[in-house]
TORDREN-993596 format. One line per field, with one value per residue (C-alpha): residue in three letters; x, z, y. Coordinates in pm, 1 decimal, padded with zeros to 6 digits, always signed. Layout:
<rs>
aa = [ALA	...];
c1 = [X	...];
c3 = [Z	...];
c2 = [Y	...];
</rs>
This chain:
<rs>
aa = [MET	PRO	GLN	SER	LEU	GLN	GLN	ILE	CYS	ARG	ALA	THR	TYR	VAL	PHE	GLU	TYR	MET	GLU	ILE	SER	ALA	GLY	HIS	LEU	ILE	TRP	GLY	ILE	CYS	TYR	VAL	LEU	VAL	LEU	LEU	GLY	LEU	SER	ALA	TYR	GLY	LEU	GLN	ARG	TYR	SER	ILE	LEU	TYR	LEU	TYR	LEU	ARG	HIS	ARG	LYS	ASP	ARG	ILE	GLU	PRO	ALA	ARG	LYS	PHE	GLU	LYS	LEU	PRO	VAL	ILE	THR	VAL	GLN	LEU	PRO	VAL	TYR	ASN	GLU	ILE	HIS	VAL	ALA	GLY	ARG	LEU	LEU	ASP	ALA	VAL	ALA	ALA	LEU	ASP	TYR	PRO	ARG	HIS	LEU	LEU	GLU	VAL	GLN	VAL	LEU	ASP	ASP	SER	THR	ASP	ALA	THR	THR	GLU	LEU	LEU	ARG	GLU	LYS	VAL	LEU	GLU	LEU	GLN	LYS	THR	GLY	LEU	ASP	VAL	GLN	PHE	LEU	HIS	ARG	GLN	HIS	ARG	GLU	GLY	PHE	LYS	ALA	GLY	ALA	LEU	GLU	TYR	GLY	LEU	LEU	GLN	SER	ARG	GLY	GLU	PHE	LEU	LEU	ILE	LEU	ASP	ALA	ASP	PHE	VAL	PRO	SER	PRO	ASP	LEU	LEU	LEU	SER	THR	VAL	HIS	HIS	PHE	THR	ASP	GLU	ASN	VAL	GLY	MET	ILE	GLN	THR	ARG	TRP	GLY	HIS	LEU	ASN	ARG	ASP	ALA	SER	LEU	LEU	THR	LYS	VAL	GLN	SER	ILE	LEU	LEU	ASP	GLY	HIS	LEU	LEU	LEU	GLU	GLN	THR	ALA	ARG	SER	ARG	SER	GLY	ARG	PHE	PHE	ASN	PHE	ASN	GLY	THR	ALA	GLY	LEU	TRP	ARG	LYS	GLU	ALA	ILE	ARG	ASP	ALA	GLY	GLY	TRP	GLU	HIS	ASP	THR	LEU	THR	GLU	ASP	LEU	ASP	LEU	SER	TYR	ARG	ALA	GLN	LEU	ALA	GLY	TRP	ARG	PHE	VAL	PHE	LEU	LYS	GLU	VAL	VAL	THR	PRO	ALA	GLU	LEU	PRO	ALA	GLU	MET	ASN	ALA	PHE	LYS	SER	GLN	GLN	HIS	ARG	TRP	THR	LYS	GLY	SER	ILE	GLN	THR	CYS	LYS	LYS	VAL	LEU	PRO	ARG	ILE	TRP	LYS	ALA	LYS	LEU	PRO	TRP	HIS	ILE	LYS	LEU	GLU	ALA	THR	ALA	HIS	LEU	THR	ALA	ASN	PHE	VAL	TYR	LEU	LEU	LEU	GLY	VAL	LEU	CYS	LEU	LEU	LEU	HIS	PRO	SER	VAL	GLY	SER	PRO	MET	GLN	GLY	PHE	VAL	HIS	SER	ILE	VAL	LEU	ALA	LEU	PRO	ILE	PHE	GLY	ALA	ALA	THR	LEU	SER	SER	LEU	ILE	PHE	TYR	THR	PHE	THR	LEU	ARG	GLU	LEU	TYR	PRO	ALA	THR	TRP	ILE	ARG	GLU	MET	VAL	ILE	LEU	PRO	ALA	LEU	LEU	ALA	VAL	GLY	ILE	GLY	LEU	SER	ILE	ASN	ASN	SER	ARG	ALA	VAL	LEU	GLU	ALA	LEU	ALA	ASN	TYR	LYS	THR	ALA	PHE	ASN	ARG	THR	PRO	LYS	TYR	GLY	PHE	ILE	GLY	LYS	ALA	ALA	ALA	ARG	ARG	TYR	CYS	SER	THR	GLY	SER	VAL	PHE	ILE	ALA	VAL	GLU	LEU	ALA	PHE	ALA	THR	LEU	PHE	SER	TRP	PHE	VAL	LEU	VAL	ALA	VAL	MET	ASN	ALA	GLN	TRP	LEU	SER	LEU	PRO	PHE	LEU	VAL	LEU	PHE	LEU	SER	GLY	PHE	LEU	PHE	VAL	ALA	LEU	SER	SER	LEU	GLY	ILE	LEU	LEU	PRO	ALA	ARG	GLN	SER	MET	PRO	LYS	VAL	GLU	PRO	GLU	PHE	ILE	THR	THR];
c1 = [+09842.8	+09610.2	+09361.8	+09497.4	+09850.3	+09714.6	+09543.0	+09865.2	+10062.4	+09798.4	+09790.7	+10171.8	+10173.2	+09908.8	+10095.3	+10424.0	+10249.7	+10086.4	+10420.4	+10596.7	+10312.3	+10313.7	+10690.4	+10660.4	+10379.6	+10586.4	+10887.3	+10673.1	+10525.3	+10871.0	+11010.9	+10735.2	+10758.1	+11134.5	+11095.4	+10815.8	+11041.0	+11323.0	+11076.4	+10946.4	+11296.5	+11344.1	+11031.6	+11162.6	+11462.1	+11220.2	+11062.0	+11405.4	+11482.4	+11149.1	+11219.6	+11568.2	+11441.6	+11174.4	+11414.3	+11759.4	+11740.5	+11627.4	+11868.9	+12011.6	+12144.3	+12188.2	+11925.3	+12205.3	+12573.6	+12730.9	+12833.3	+13085.3	+13217.2	+13170.7	+13434.6	+13460.5	+13618.3	+13759.8	+13747.7	+13979.2	+13909.2	+14209.1	+14290.3	+14606.6	+14615.6	+14987.1	+14964.0	+14700.6	+14706.5	+14978.4	+14803.4	+14483.3	+14652.0	+14822.4	+14485.5	+14318.9	+14603.0	+14532.2	+14164.5	+14072.8	+13929.9	+14048.4	+14305.2	+14172.1	+13830.9	+13961.0	+14028.3	+14160.9	+14124.5	+14328.9	+14130.7	+14382.4	+14301.8	+14596.7	+14806.4	+15087.8	+15339.5	+15054.9	+15053.6	+15414.0	+15364.2	+15064.4	+15245.0	+15523.9	+15281.5	+15078.1	+15389.9	+15491.1	+15152.8	+15133.7	+15448.7	+15259.8	+15000.2	+14725.6	+14519.0	+14557.9	+14524.3	+14645.1	+14397.9	+14515.0	+14300.3	+14460.1	+14146.8	+13885.7	+13575.3	+13285.5	+13518.5	+13467.4	+13156.1	+13346.8	+13633.0	+13395.9	+13213.4	+13546.9	+13644.9	+13303.3	+13334.3	+13657.9	+13572.6	+13529.9	+13360.1	+12989.8	+13006.3	+13209.1	+13357.0	+13421.9	+13674.5	+13788.6	+14158.2	+14137.2	+13959.5	+14130.4	+13912.1	+13945.3	+14058.5	+13715.2	+13517.2	+13425.3	+13342.7	+13125.0	+12917.2	+12911.7	+12673.6	+12386.6	+12394.7	+12252.7	+11922.8	+11895.5	+11692.7	+11978.9	+12158.9	+12385.9	+12537.7	+12663.0	+12890.5	+12921.5	+13216.0	+13462.1	+13704.4	+14082.6	+14146.8	+13834.1	+14021.8	+14265.5	+14079.8	+13746.4	+13665.4	+13721.5	+13517.6	+13227.4	+13250.2	+13252.3	+12929.8	+12759.4	+12854.9	+12766.9	+12420.5	+12366.0	+12530.8	+12405.7	+12059.5	+11941.3	+12079.3	+11968.0	+11621.8	+11560.5	+11701.5	+11535.6	+11196.9	+11186.0	+11246.4	+11492.5	+11847.1	+12169.1	+12506.7	+12757.7	+13002.9	+13252.1	+13285.2	+12999.3	+12942.5	+12730.6	+12582.9	+12703.8	+12363.5	+12195.5	+12424.1	+12353.9	+11980.3	+11964.3	+12131.8	+12493.7	+12704.9	+12596.8	+12791.2	+12533.0	+12534.0	+12817.0	+12673.7	+12680.6	+12634.4	+12305.0	+12179.4	+12251.7	+12108.1	+11766.5	+11759.8	+11845.5	+11581.3	+11323.4	+11415.6	+11319.7	+11655.3	+11678.4	+11961.9	+12115.2	+12286.9	+12515.1	+12575.0	+12778.3	+13039.2	+13269.2	+13513.9	+13739.4	+13844.3	+14011.4	+13819.9	+13922.0	+14172.6	+14128.8	+13821.7	+13852.0	+13875.3	+13568.7	+13378.1	+13471.4	+13340.9	+13019.9	+12968.0	+12999.7	+12767.6	+12508.9	+12507.8	+12503.2	+12210.0	+11999.8	+12098.3	+11989.8	+11669.7	+11579.3	+11662.7	+11492.2	+11224.4	+10966.8	+11027.5	+10971.7	+10633.8	+10529.4	+10632.5	+10390.3	+10532.7	+10371.6	+10318.7	+10555.5	+10841.2	+10768.8	+10749.9	+11072.6	+11253.4	+11133.4	+11258.1	+11589.4	+11652.6	+11546.8	+11719.6	+11997.5	+11745.1	+11786.0	+12106.6	+11925.2	+11657.2	+11929.3	+12086.1	+11751.5	+11689.0	+12015.2	+11894.5	+11556.2	+11689.9	+11776.6	+11421.9	+11358.8	+11643.4	+11500.3	+11164.9	+10819.9	+10807.2	+11062.0	+10947.3	+10731.3	+10466.8	+10728.8	+10909.8	+10597.1	+10440.8	+10752.2	+11079.3	+10985.6	+10800.0	+11079.5	+11342.3	+11154.9	+11106.1	+11434.8	+11721.1	+11612.5	+11557.4	+11921.5	+12044.5	+11837.6	+11934.3	+12308.4	+12291.1	+12133.5	+12402.6	+12672.5	+12489.0	+12463.0	+12825.6	+12999.7	+12790.4	+13068.9	+13162.0	+12859.5	+12784.7	+13138.0	+13116.2	+12809.3	+13026.3	+13088.6	+12720.7	+12713.9	+13015.1	+12832.6	+12531.8	+12758.3	+12953.9	+12627.4	+12519.0	+12860.8	+12839.5	+12508.8	+12677.5	+12895.8	+12612.0	+12345.7	+12569.0	+12577.6	+12197.0	+12157.4	+12416.6	+12226.4	+11894.3	+12049.0	+12212.2	+12554.2	+12816.7	+13129.2	+13399.1	+13414.1	+13662.7	+13800.8	+13871.6	+14248.7	+14365.2	+14700.5	+14735.7	+14624.0	+14628.3	+14642.6	+14790.3	+15038.1	+14994.2	+15217.5	+15041.6	+15092.8	+14764.9	+14653.7	+14288.0	+14230.4	+13950.8	+13716.8	+13578.2	+13284.1	+13504.5	+13447.6	+13072.1	+13113.9	+13317.8	+13048.3	+12782.9	+13003.1	+13031.4	+12657.0	+12580.0	+12830.2	+12609.3	+12297.6	+12450.2	+12536.4	+12183.6	+12030.0	+12240.5	+12156.3	+11783.9	+11798.0	+11671.9	+11819.5	+11608.1	+11745.9	+12106.3	+12200.7	+12075.7	+12256.7	+12581.6	+12547.7	+12519.8	+12809.7	+13030.6	+12948.4	+13030.0	+13340.1	+13478.4	+13421.3	+13566.9	+13875.3	+13939.8	+13916.4	+14184.5	+14403.2	+14381.8	+14208.3	+14309.3	+14659.1	+14742.6	+14835.0	+15151.2	+15286.0	+15254.5	+15542.0	+15514.4	+15542.1	+15472.9	+15275.5	+15494.7	+15299.0	+15329.6	+15349.0	+15355.2];
c3 = [-17530.6	-17311.6	-17109.2	-16776.3	-16867.5	-16966.4	-16629.6	-16448.8	-16644.2	-16582.2	-16208.5	-16190.8	-16368.0	-16132.8	-15827.6	-15943.1	-16022.3	-15678.1	-15512.7	-15696.9	-15625.0	-15255.6	-15244.4	-15407.2	-15167.6	-14859.7	-14999.8	-15080.1	-14729.4	-14567.6	-14808.4	-14734.5	-14355.9	-14357.7	-14566.8	-14341.8	-14040.1	-14202.6	-14299.9	-13943.5	-13815.3	-14106.6	-14006.7	-13651.0	-13783.8	-13920.7	-13576.2	-13418.5	-13675.7	-13602.3	-13227.5	-13287.1	-13507.1	-13252.4	-12957.7	-13097.9	-12992.6	-12638.4	-12389.8	-12145.4	-11855.6	-11489.2	-11264.0	-11050.3	-10974.1	-10675.9	-10415.4	-10296.4	-10559.0	-10475.6	-10463.7	-10795.5	-10852.0	-11200.7	-11284.9	-11558.4	-11644.7	-11838.5	-11989.2	-12200.3	-12344.9	-12346.7	-12639.0	-12491.4	-12111.9	-12053.6	-12274.3	-12077.5	-11742.8	-11874.5	-11990.4	-11657.1	-11466.7	-11671.8	-11570.2	-11441.5	-11101.5	-10742.6	-10659.3	-10309.5	-10459.3	-10725.2	-10685.4	-10970.4	-10975.8	-11228.2	-11248.3	-11415.1	-11520.7	-11760.6	-11818.0	-12014.6	-11980.7	-11942.2	-11570.3	-11515.1	-11730.3	-11518.9	-11191.1	-11294.7	-11425.5	-11104.9	-10890.5	-11109.4	-11074.2	-10700.5	-10661.1	-10812.3	-10534.1	-10738.2	-10542.1	-10780.5	-10681.8	-10871.7	-10824.6	-10999.5	-11002.4	-11058.4	-11239.4	-11478.3	-11293.3	-11427.1	-11683.8	-11708.1	-11488.8	-11223.5	-11229.9	-11198.0	-10906.8	-10740.3	-10767.6	-10659.8	-10324.8	-10251.9	-10398.4	-10192.4	-10458.0	-10460.2	-10839.2	-11077.2	-11418.1	-11626.3	-11909.7	-12132.0	-12211.4	-12561.3	-12456.2	-12417.0	-12203.9	-12237.6	-11923.3	-11874.0	-11889.0	-11520.0	-11474.6	-11788.2	-11666.4	-11287.9	-11212.7	-11375.9	-11064.6	-10861.8	-10976.8	-10727.5	-10974.0	-11226.0	-11203.8	-11511.5	-11752.6	-12092.7	-12322.4	-12698.5	-12837.2	-13075.9	-13305.0	-13294.8	-13612.2	-13818.5	-14145.2	-14112.5	-14354.4	-14518.2	-14226.7	-13961.3	-14161.2	-14181.7	-13809.4	-13723.7	-13916.1	-13761.8	-13411.4	-13480.9	-13595.5	-13268.5	-13037.8	-13197.4	-13329.8	-13126.4	-12786.2	-12824.3	-12947.5	-12672.8	-12386.1	-12470.7	-12544.6	-12209.7	-12346.6	-12202.7	-12338.0	-12232.6	-12082.4	-12356.9	-12127.3	-12112.4	-12122.6	-11876.4	-11507.8	-11262.2	-10926.6	-10695.9	-10529.0	-10864.7	-10934.4	-10594.5	-10615.1	-10950.6	-10804.9	-10893.8	-11184.4	-11308.2	-11553.4	-11689.9	-12021.0	-12242.3	-12231.1	-11861.6	-11946.8	-12132.2	-11862.7	-11574.8	-11770.7	-11806.5	-11449.5	-11318.2	-11529.0	-11424.6	-11065.7	-11143.4	-11216.7	-11491.4	-11744.4	-11924.3	-12264.1	-12352.1	-12726.4	-12702.8	-12471.9	-12679.8	-12543.4	-12823.1	-12856.6	-13097.7	-13350.9	-13424.8	-13710.6	-13817.2	-13955.6	-13718.4	-13418.4	-13543.8	-13595.8	-13246.9	-13100.5	-13304.5	-13203.7	-12834.3	-12860.4	-13065.1	-12846.6	-12527.0	-12645.5	-12716.3	-12378.6	-12212.8	-12417.4	-12285.9	-11932.0	-11898.7	-12169.1	-11967.3	-11672.4	-11896.4	-12014.6	-11657.6	-11529.9	-11501.3	-11790.2	-12076.0	-12396.7	-12599.8	-12359.2	-12370.7	-12751.1	-12799.4	-12544.7	-12734.0	-13065.7	-12904.8	-12736.2	-13035.2	-13300.2	-13364.9	-13490.2	-13812.9	-13878.1	-13843.6	-14082.8	-14328.5	-14302.3	-14369.5	-14660.4	-14819.5	-14807.3	-14954.3	-15242.5	-15458.1	-15577.5	-15668.2	-15920.6	-16258.6	-16113.2	-16230.3	-15921.4	-16084.0	-16310.0	-16295.5	-16055.0	-15810.8	-15819.9	-15755.5	-15494.8	-15296.0	-15405.4	-15399.2	-15063.6	-14903.8	-15047.1	-14904.4	-14561.3	-14512.2	-14739.0	-14791.6	-14418.3	-14352.2	-14623.5	-14487.2	-14127.8	-14190.3	-14438.3	-14166.5	-13923.8	-14160.9	-14217.3	-13844.3	-13763.1	-14079.8	-14216.0	-14443.8	-14599.0	-14554.5	-14929.2	-14997.2	-14705.7	-14857.8	-15092.1	-14790.6	-14751.6	-15008.3	-14829.1	-14497.2	-14628.5	-14777.3	-14453.1	-14259.2	-14495.4	-14478.3	-14098.8	-14109.8	-14086.0	-13791.1	-13606.4	-13692.0	-13520.3	-13215.4	-13209.4	-13236.9	-12963.2	-12731.7	-12808.6	-12742.7	-12415.3	-12554.7	-12322.1	-12451.5	-12286.6	-12289.9	-12572.1	-12551.8	-12871.7	-12914.6	-12972.0	-13092.6	-12989.4	-13343.5	-13414.1	-13773.7	-14021.3	-13804.5	-13534.3	-13327.6	-13352.4	-13088.4	-13035.5	-13346.8	-13385.7	-13555.6	-13791.8	-13770.1	-13985.3	-14061.0	-14308.5	-14533.2	-14499.1	-14597.5	-14902.6	-14991.1	-14978.5	-15190.6	-15448.2	-15438.2	-15497.2	-15784.1	-15952.1	-15867.1	-16029.5	-16341.8	-16364.7	-16314.2	-16598.5	-16828.9	-16758.7	-16781.0	-16422.9	-16385.1	-16087.0	-15883.9	-15986.1	-15744.5	-15443.5	-15551.9	-15612.3	-15265.2	-15106.4	-15313.7	-15222.7	-14854.2	-14814.7	-15031.3	-14846.9	-14500.4	-14595.0	-14776.5	-14503.8	-14242.7	-14435.2	-14445.0	-14823.5	-14835.4	-14493.9	-14343.6	-14307.8	-13976.2	-14132.6	-14173.5	-13804.2	-13559.9	-13392.4	-13021.5	-12769.8	-12457.5	-12153.9	-11875.5	-11526.8	-11248.6	-10950.4];
c2 = [-01540.1	-01748.3	-01548.9	-01680.1	-01561.9	-01222.2	-01194.1	-01284.9	-01023.2	-00759.9	-00838.5	-00824.5	-00486.4	-00347.4	-00478.9	-00324.1	+00003.1	+00009.7	-00072.0	+00210.6	+00450.7	+00358.5	+00409.9	+00751.5	+00839.5	+00748.1	+00931.2	+01235.2	+01249.7	+01224.4	+01483.1	+01732.9	+01678.5	+01741.8	+02054.8	+02178.4	+02124.9	+02321.6	+02591.9	+02619.9	+02695.2	+02933.6	+03122.8	+03136.4	+03331.0	+03590.0	+03621.1	+03676.8	+03943.3	+04113.1	+04114.8	+04252.0	+04535.4	+04615.6	+04632.7	+04713.5	+05079.5	+05002.8	+05154.5	+04903.2	+05105.9	+05011.5	+05166.4	+05308.7	+05252.2	+05083.6	+05337.1	+05081.2	+04839.5	+04469.1	+04197.0	+04011.1	+03671.2	+03609.9	+03238.9	+03109.8	+02742.3	+02608.2	+02269.5	+02227.0	+02580.0	+02656.2	+02901.7	+03131.9	+03086.4	+03347.0	+03599.8	+03550.4	+03615.2	+03928.1	+04063.3	+03982.1	+04151.7	+04466.1	+04485.3	+04829.6	+04740.1	+04803.4	+04535.8	+04472.6	+04391.9	+04153.5	+03781.6	+03567.6	+03188.3	+02991.7	+02666.2	+02437.6	+02081.8	+02060.3	+01749.8	+01914.0	+02197.7	+02448.7	+02371.9	+02482.5	+02790.7	+02890.8	+02825.8	+03060.1	+03322.7	+03315.7	+03362.3	+03654.4	+03823.8	+03759.8	+03968.4	+04264.3	+04246.5	+04076.2	+03824.1	+03529.5	+03164.7	+02859.8	+02572.3	+02257.3	+01942.6	+01602.5	+01484.6	+01627.5	+01517.2	+01720.7	+01879.9	+02257.6	+02253.2	+02060.0	+02310.8	+02606.6	+02445.1	+02367.3	+02732.6	+02856.7	+02679.2	+02868.5	+03207.9	+03523.5	+03736.1	+03814.5	+03813.2	+03597.4	+03677.0	+03363.8	+03371.0	+03085.2	+03062.8	+03212.0	+03533.8	+03871.6	+04104.1	+04478.9	+04667.6	+04829.8	+04503.8	+04492.7	+04860.4	+04858.3	+04563.8	+04520.5	+04810.4	+04618.8	+04400.2	+04690.5	+04540.1	+04254.0	+04045.9	+04031.3	+03697.5	+03705.2	+03958.4	+03839.5	+04041.5	+03994.2	+03800.4	+03961.5	+03777.5	+03811.7	+03613.1	+03676.1	+03735.8	+03445.1	+03214.2	+03141.2	+02909.8	+03177.9	+03430.7	+03186.5	+03113.4	+03483.2	+03545.4	+03241.9	+03357.5	+03719.3	+03616.9	+03433.9	+03685.8	+04004.3	+03920.6	+03621.1	+03721.6	+04083.5	+03986.0	+03733.4	+03936.3	+04267.5	+04110.9	+03930.9	+03582.2	+03332.5	+03338.6	+03172.3	+03244.7	+03163.8	+02987.5	+03273.0	+03653.3	+03691.7	+03764.1	+03568.3	+03656.0	+03377.9	+03359.8	+03293.6	+02997.6	+02846.7	+02917.0	+02735.3	+02427.2	+02501.7	+02382.0	+02038.1	+01824.0	+01581.0	+01771.3	+01900.1	+02253.4	+02333.2	+02701.8	+02649.4	+02412.8	+02651.9	+02945.7	+02787.3	+02658.9	+03005.8	+03179.9	+02921.4	+03013.4	+03374.7	+03538.5	+03799.6	+03802.9	+04102.6	+04094.5	+04386.8	+04386.8	+04706.4	+04547.2	+04325.3	+04067.4	+03935.3	+03571.8	+03334.5	+03125.4	+02763.9	+02767.4	+02404.1	+02230.8	+01934.0	+02166.9	+02354.7	+02027.6	+01909.7	+02236.4	+02214.9	+01852.4	+01942.9	+02242.2	+02050.7	+01741.6	+01947.3	+02157.1	+01847.4	+01698.2	+02023.3	+02023.5	+01677.8	+01786.9	+02126.3	+02152.6	+01952.9	+02189.4	+02489.6	+02362.6	+02277.1	+02622.3	+02911.9	+03111.1	+03306.5	+03110.4	+03327.7	+03246.8	+02873.2	+02869.8	+03066.2	+02847.5	+02540.2	+02680.8	+02772.5	+02437.5	+02227.0	+02441.6	+02189.6	+01935.5	+02133.8	+01940.0	+01609.0	+01733.4	+01834.9	+01490.2	+01321.7	+01560.5	+01446.9	+01087.4	+01182.0	+01387.7	+01085.9	+01005.7	+01370.2	+01394.4	+01303.7	+01197.9	+01311.9	+01534.0	+01761.2	+02039.7	+02347.6	+02212.2	+02082.2	+02416.2	+02621.6	+02393.4	+02298.9	+02457.0	+02825.8	+02822.8	+02622.6	+02856.0	+03153.9	+03003.9	+02818.4	+02928.2	+03286.9	+03335.5	+03242.3	+03476.5	+03766.5	+03686.4	+03692.1	+03978.6	+04188.4	+04070.9	+04198.1	+04524.8	+04588.8	+04510.9	+04633.2	+04921.1	+05043.2	+04708.1	+04481.3	+04457.4	+04339.7	+04095.5	+03928.4	+03722.6	+03495.8	+03400.7	+03114.4	+02964.3	+03004.1	+02810.6	+02544.4	+02495.6	+02466.5	+02188.1	+02021.6	+02011.5	+01823.3	+01480.4	+01582.0	+01753.8	+01494.6	+01242.3	+01470.4	+01492.9	+01114.8	+01055.3	+01289.5	+01122.0	+00779.7	+00897.7	+00805.3	+00955.6	+01129.0	+01337.8	+01717.6	+01778.2	+02128.7	+02321.1	+02376.7	+02734.6	+02859.8	+03221.5	+03296.5	+03670.5	+03785.8	+03537.2	+03345.8	+03083.9	+02861.8	+02523.5	+02256.3	+02073.4	+01886.6	+01798.4	+01465.9	+01376.1	+01078.2	+00799.0	+01027.8	+01215.4	+00912.6	+00966.3	+01332.9	+01227.7	+00973.9	+01244.8	+01471.7	+01191.3	+01132.1	+01497.8	+01508.1	+01250.7	+01452.5	+01760.3	+01559.0	+01414.9	+01760.4	+01903.4	+01612.6	+01657.8	+02039.9	+02075.6	+02421.8	+02528.1	+02237.9	+02293.1	+02579.2	+02379.2	+02063.8	+02254.9	+02409.0	+02063.3	+01930.0	+02226.1	+02200.1	+01831.5	+01860.9	+02165.1	+02017.7	+01678.4	+01810.6	+02067.9	+01792.0	+01604.7	+01916.7	+01949.9	+02289.1	+02424.0	+02377.8	+02011.5	+01854.9	+01715.6	+02070.6	+02144.9	+02101.4	+01760.5	+01829.2	+01554.2	+01656.3	+01710.5	+01542.5	+01684.4	+01426.8	+01662.9];
</rs>
């Protein structure tokens, strides 16, 4: 071979080698940064668990009791909830509180037969002497926040109890909470959610554990350690003055509750979380309804983060409060990191990075900081709430991790929409009066084109699993199977293949009210 041709071949080989090496370097940097981000949020879970253990036995008692009970307004924001609206009003009518000190506002934005049902129910309860008002708006301006503000302007109570349509408060809810307002610095009291249909399906069991981890561990840890925490949108009481002092209900985010919570605490109001007081509610029974709820919560949290995080860092607050608030408000970026990780996993399967060194340097530390932290976090949640059966309940944890991964496409989209200021409506989560194993379904949640993306990721990870088996990469296999299972379960459940299909539900057309 002529010398000039040899030089050309050698130069081409070097160029290709440098190009491949540069590509691996860029991939490696991105891979490590994503894993470090996931690990940081995993370590934050450990800090929450530490704070919970440190403060879980703290006694949260009112300094004194009201000598004369105050007037309380119960606000019930409702939108097309025909299956649960009547149940809610019956439960509110049974509240153990002096009737002359209780005002009930039915804030109805419905466009179907729910409106007529509520009108009749309100008339029925008015005959019993209950001060209940039916406030129907012909529009949904501001969505839930707009309805609450509309009711606030007409309320006579000094304090307000807010209940979503699927909640069933216990009769002693008001008397077990209101006395905490004797401390004039307390602006909001949040109770812990219970679950009416926890054992209905694998999906509802997973949801219950996810919510319990947030409501039991996170809310308790933050509230009792003096950090900021949020009103959960329902099953809580507000001091009217605190709402007004914070600027009132605003509807420029999809999580008006989170937004108002941070504005009120920045204004100096103190919040109280009562983990011992439980207000049960219904969990979404369908995957598409669950995804819609998660999309709204995720997008709204990032919108709120963009809105209030700069104010938090400008405020004269201790560093530990600012850091925890930052972790709290940015927590849903985890889903975006998971989505990016899925795209980066391809080069690692069968690459030289795999093997003993990769496992020791990256896999084990990441497992300890990210995956293991979730397992410990939710294991402790189960142990706290179900001391007699928590070991048996742990079989759900792999499914919980898989569902969290499967939601990464849905929730990554929510994060990106919030970052891009893409506006969407407030889509309420349909409920069916689901108690036990039976439900009367009317409102059908529909899927989206992103189910195809979830199926594509499931197909991709099927290939990854096959390659890992062929290359004897056994340490990678459990993680790859977890990703495959998550995307497959979420996609097939969205199509109604694993969970009840939409086609099996009664087809009932909405009955629009023109009056």
